[in-house]
C-alpha angles and dihedrals in degrees: 000000000000090000090057091054093048092051092049092052090049092053093049091049091049092050091049088052095051092046091050091050092058093066112096130192124239119195137172147135130256124210137175123239091275087059091248118142116257116219126200095025108154114237114197134179103232118256093008137084096239108120142158136170138234121262125232089277091054092249126135141180127195132173125224140156117260134033095270134038138170111244125199117210117194135165135163110269093018135093116257114246137192123206132178106230130200122212111250095020111095116219126231106201132177121201119210120224114255104244093182110099098020091083097038117122114244123201109230110178110290095358145039134236138182115252092244090060097048117118100171132071105274129154122194141183128192133219096260091060089046091058096054091089136020114254133170102214144029094251093054089052091063096037108127092354104089126060116241093014117113119192122192127176110223092217139357092249112121110256091015123153119280127210119214125193123189110206092343133289116334100176133042097193104020129062123288101192117119124241113255121212110195110190090332097316113116116215141150128233089239099178108054093151098051131028114351107241094192087057087078089074113088108233090209088068093057118107098183144345122213124186117205104205107171139057091290087078090058093048092057102036103022123222090339086073095051090105095046133271128255109205113201119190120188125214126273133196125265128219115263141053117353113269123210116194126181119188125188132174134173133185143159130240127196140164111283098219133353122230114255098240128173119266122227100278095044091048093049091048092049093048092050091052091048095052089042094053091043094052093237123136117249115262111247094252092050093048090050094053111107117184114235091022102063097059097182110122106162120189101203092189091060093045094053107031126067147169105274131205127224120195130174125186126182132177121187134179120196139164143101143156138260090292106039135023129184141190120192123175142164128192143185127197125185116181116177119205124235086241118078114266095005122115151113130256129181136177122187141179127195135186120182117177132181124188129182100209093182141340090283106030128066130174122203120186131182130188129174131176122186139166126193134184124199125192113197138186102241109262122213117266094196101246133111093260097053105022126153094283091055095047122090102253093032093056090053089057095044102043112098125226098233097080129069124236092254138021122244088261091058097253118125115266130243102254097199108046094148105007114155094206096057133299094228095112134116129226105271097211089050091052090053100045107029106034117092109215110159138151119197115197123192121183132181115180128170145150146170131219122206111198122186125182104219098180137340106307094003116105128171120204124196113193128191118179139167137189128194116190126178132178124186116193117200117186123170131166107196127222094251094069108108095224113008095040095045090184091288107072128220132219141190128196125189129182120189119181123181127182122186123188123190131188124170143153127197138170123220123195124188127181126178110223097180135349087269103039138042141176121237132178133176127191134162149121132265133196124186130173129188132191126191129191121189126186121181121184134176134181142166139189105066118176094215140013093231089085094071090082 
């Protein structure tokens, strides 16, 4: 027996020695076009997680099995490169500077600049990056993609408000939302806790997004830009043959992890111990419960949550000639929520037109119409009427597993007949199916730019824009709800209409001093007027639930 053990150990040691001998070392040096060493270049074995980085002298060393291996070299500002390396033969590699992006034109308030000419803190993202993943709103498109920009959704409800922070929180009592400028029209995303107004803009229509993060934003837009400015530019047509593009995407969403809650027998046993240790008599429903006889074991999470579908379809037609260019698009988004009967639907139509009337006069016009419908799951408002137990998610957590969804007579059951943590909870399935919690958003936004070239390098732009934005909120708790309905029903109705008008005129002068330098000046006036109408109504005591429609 000892001999067998020694033999086994010897075999294992021999196998480890052979495996270790199979690893080979690959070395080399990375430089830039000026033959200077590049430090911090990521060197990765293709299709693996094995990586290293070049040292200050540009040299690297990486270990991998086999005599040959494909290495991937990448660094910010340089083109990615793949090289087949051979063990024992040091590489001499030169990375080319990535010219793409350095010559891109960036929108900065009332003008544009190339990235190489920027002196302020500006982050930008182009349309090709926005199309890499399906998103519902503008804010989701920039989430995690722009340095210094934090995006947080205020709830998991589809179409819910999204909070954006540019370089953190700047005010304790005041607002922290940035100013959005969509095709030259400044506006705030006022309702970050309810329906997301900016979600009415189709991300597929966006050409670029720039975020102004420093004092330059305040210099251009005043105190409104103190929290940063998000510049959104929509697409325009290009000269040439008409181009028809259809984009479609689909995906699924589901709850990441269910909470591990007690089943019926575990909950009854726990409740009896609670009442016994507290010296309180058992409630009648608890005393009547017999394990193995009462077969009800309701998993309220399974009854309420589901696997949801997300579909996004967009059709665009663009083209034109040297005189006229156009861009027409339509889109439809349908995002189901992971809660039954919740979701977000949006339809949009856009027309962007640019016409060069003469050598000195150009007209640009923009028009978008969108309508969105959001079905929610009744969040808590923190009062006694709609506390945690009477909210959508709160009712799922409070409902006990010993009761069925419905009683034998077809009515919804009381989900907390003997709950030791309070009996003020609503039936979760009834909340999901019967409650009407809907936001309907309508938006019409348009504008026209009149550009006149007065002299060489001197241009005058007159801009007229308008934005009409309306949200209707419908909330109804039907009579059949065991607690919120209370056999009388209650309803809330809210109407929020906002109209914004903009008129501005500015001159831009640009003079080239030398091939490498120029002089630019912009000056003008701007006038913007906003009107907000708000109506909130509430009523109770309905004779029938048919009135909710």
